[in-house]
C-alpha positions in Angstrom: 0.0 0.0 0.0 1.5 3.3 -1.1 1.1 6.3 1.2 0.2 9.7 -0.2 3.3 11.9 0.0 2.2 15.4 0.9 5.7 16.8 0.0 5.4 15.4 -3.5 1.9 16.8 -3.8 3.1 20.2 -2.7 6.0 20.1 -5.2 3.6 19.3 -8.0 1.4 22.2 -6.9 4.4 24.5 -6.7 5.7 23.5 -10.1 2.2 24.1 -11.6 2.0 27.6 -9.9 5.4 28.6 -11.4 3.7 28.8 -14.7 3.8 32.5 -15.8 0.1 32.8 -15.7 -0.2 31.5 -12.2 2.7 33.1 -10.3 0.3 35.1 -8.1 -1.0 31.8 -6.7 2.2 30.9 -4.8 1.8 30.9 -1.1 5.2 32.2 0.0 4.6 31.6 3.7 3.9 27.9 2.9 6.9 27.8 0.6 9.1 29.2 3.3 8.0 26.6 5.8 8.4 23.8 3.3 11.9 24.9 2.4 12.9 25.1 6.1 11.6 21.6 6.5 13.4 20.4 3.4 16.7 21.9 4.7 16.4 20.2 8.0 15.5 16.9 6.3 18.5 17.2 4.0 20.8 17.8 7.0 19.3 14.7 8.7 19.8 12.7 5.5 23.4 13.8 5.2 24.0 12.8 8.9 22.4 9.4 8.3 24.5 8.9 5.1 27.6 9.7 7.0 26.8 7.2 9.7 25.9 4.6 7.2 29.2 5.1 5.3 31.1 4.8 8.6 29.3 1.6 9.5 29.8 0.1 6.0 33.5 0.9 6.0 33.8 -0.7 9.5 32.0 -3.9 8.3 34.2 -4.0 5.1 37.3 -3.7 7.2 36.2 -6.4 9.7 35.2 -8.8 7.0 38.3 -8.2 5.0 40.5 -8.8 8.1 38.8 -12.1 8.9 38.9 -13.3 5.3 42.6 -12.4 5.0 43.3 -14.3 8.2 41.4 -17.3 7.1 43.1 -17.2 3.7 46.5 -16.9 5.3 46.1 -20.3 7.0 44.3 -22.0 4.2 46.6 -24.0 1.9 44.0 -24.3 -0.9 44.9 -21.8 -3.6 41.3 -21.8 -5.0 40.0 -20.7 -1.6 42.6 -17.9 -1.4 41.5 -16.7 -4.8 37.8 -16.7 -3.7 38.9 -14.8 -0.6 40.5 -12.1 -2.7 37.5 -11.8 -4.9 35.2 -11.5 -1.8 37.5 -8.7 -0.4 37.4 -6.9 -3.7 33.6 -7.1 -3.9 33.0 -5.7 -0.4 32.9 -2.1 -1.6 30.0 -2.9 -4.0 27.8 -4.6 -1.3 24.8 -2.9 0.1 24.5 -2.5 3.9 22.2 -5.5 4.1 24.5 -7.7 2.1 27.4 -6.6 4.3 25.5 -7.7 7.5 24.7 -11.1 6.0 28.3 -11.5 4.8 29.7 -10.4 8.2 27.5 -13.0 10.0 28.7 -15.8 7.7 32.3 -14.7 7.7 32.4 -14.3 11.5 30.9 -17.8 12.0 33.5 -19.3 9.7 36.2 -17.3 11.5 35.1 -18.5 14.9 35.1 -22.1 13.6 38.6 -21.7 12.2 40.1 -19.8 15.2 38.1 -21.1 18.2 41.0 -20.4 20.6 40.9 -16.6 19.9 37.4 -16.6 21.4 38.3 -18.6 24.6 36.4 -21.6 23.3 39.3 -24.1 23.6 40.9 -23.0 26.8 39.6 -24.5 30.1 40.4 -21.2 31.8 40.0 -20.4 35.4 36.5 -20.6 36.9 35.2 -18.3 39.6 33.3 -19.5 42.6 30.0 -19.2 40.6 31.4 -21.3 37.8 31.8 -18.4 35.4 35.1 -17.5 33.8 37.2 -14.8 35.3 37.6 -11.5 33.5 41.4 -12.0 33.7 41.0 -14.9 31.3 40.1 -12.4 28.5 43.1 -10.1 28.9 
């Protein structure tokens, strides 16, 4: 179900009123309010885009780091080539694709390097049976 967009409707009205015969029909107070709203929305959009870009770059770097680490210990040259292709393709992925790729890659990384997550070490247990924070230093 598509919502009626009042901004698009207003823009259509404004464009129609810019016709030379209809210039007197422009409500400048309404136009001023609409422009102020448009400016604030543009600033919010730019802020969101900046945040999205930072998050995408972070995901790309995390995925690339994990893929490179896995490729470094993998002796299969075909897998190394696939890893390079994946790293090269990260910049073209959407945010949603990066999240999915990150989940898959981090799961493979945890499987390949379980000791880096404290999964193989017995570690020291506290009185409650939980690991001590010192085990993670």
